N, C-alpha and C positions, 0 to 999 in steps of 0.2 A: 599193810599203811595203815588199816584202819587197825590191826590190833595192836601197832605196834604204836601210835596213837594212845591209846584204851589205857595200855600196860605206863605211858606216864603219865598219864593224867596220876592214873593209880598209887605211881612216884614220887611223883610234885604233891599230890595234896594226902599224902600219908606219911612219906620221907621226907624229904625236901620242900624247905620252901622259897620260893622264887619273889622281888619283888622288884620298885624301884619307886624311888624316893627324893626330895626337890629340898630343895633347904625351907626348911621351918617348920617342915611334915609330922608327923607324926610316928614316932618311932614301929612296927610290927609290935603284934601283940605278942611275939617271938621271940629271943635271942638270936640277932643277924649278927653276920660282918657282909660290911656295906665298904664295895668300892667305889671310883669318883671317878665315873668321865666327863672328858668332855663331850659337850651336847653334842655337839658339831662334828665332830671326827669322827667317835663313839672311839678315841683311843684313850689312855688311862694317863692321867694325870702319874707326873713326878716326885713332885713335894706330897707325904703325907695319904697314898695312895687311897687308904683304908683305915677304915675305927667300924667300933663295936657298937650299935645300937640296940638300947635297950628299952625293952615298956617303958610308956611313958613317959618318956625321953625324945624333946623335939631331933629333928635332925641338923645339926651345924657340919655345913657348907665353911668356905674361908669365904672373904667376902671377897677377895679378886679373883674365885670363877664364878663371875654369878653365869655364865652357859655350861655348869655343871651338873650332872644326876646322877645318883648315885644307887645301882643294883645291891642288892641285899640279897645275901644265900643265907640260909640255916639248914641245923639238922633236927629237926621236929618227930623226930618217934616216936623219938621218952616219952610227950606230951602225948599222944593221941590213948583214949581209950577203944577200947569195944566199937561203942555206937558211929562213933567218931568214923575209924577207920570203916565201918561201914556203907556209912553217910557215902564216901569217898568212891568203897566199890564202886558203892549204887549209881550214885555221879556217872563214876567210866561205864558203867555195861550199860546202862542209857542213851551215852555218848554212841559208841559202837552201835549199839542193837539202829538206832535211830543216822545216823550217815549208811550203815551196811546195808537195812529196806531201804534206803532211798538210792543208794549207786548200784543193788543189784536189780534194784526197777528200771533205774534209767538204761543199766547194761544190757537187761537183758530187749527192753524195747529198742534200742539201738539196733544189736544183734538183729533183731526181729525181722525189722527196714534192710538191714543190708542181705538177709535170709532171699528175704521177694525180687531184689534187685540184683541181688546171685542170680536166680532161678531165671527170671527174667531173663541175661542174660545168655544162659546158660539155652533158653530155649530157644533165642534167636538163633545160634553160635549153631543149631543143631537145626534148623531150617539152612538156614544157608547154607549151612555142608548138605544138604538133602538139594538143594539146586544146585548144587555146586555138577555133585552126581549124578542129576537132573541135567542136565547140559554135556555131560564129557561122550 
């Protein structure tokens, strides 16, 4: 699971971007296509459900949709440099190592506690079996 999150982070930061915008927000720095949804139900609207958002422009949603939000997606791989991809790779690996270390430490601690409890249970069952043999 941690590895899949790392792959998604790498893909999201280097190949595809996604962002949420509201009315009168600035468009993202890359050319993206935005899809308008109603905030309340997260369902697409029926009239003009998408628009292209260009950098340095404002997002303009129809005035009759005060509760609308837009999710924008765009391919950004062609704008990437070697440095930006290496930066994203570093972020992804750091995220991966952080969660791997924390999760593995907690799992080992939990397993050690369970092992101790299991050893106690086995000892109690062994003593119980010895007592049963003794009384027979």
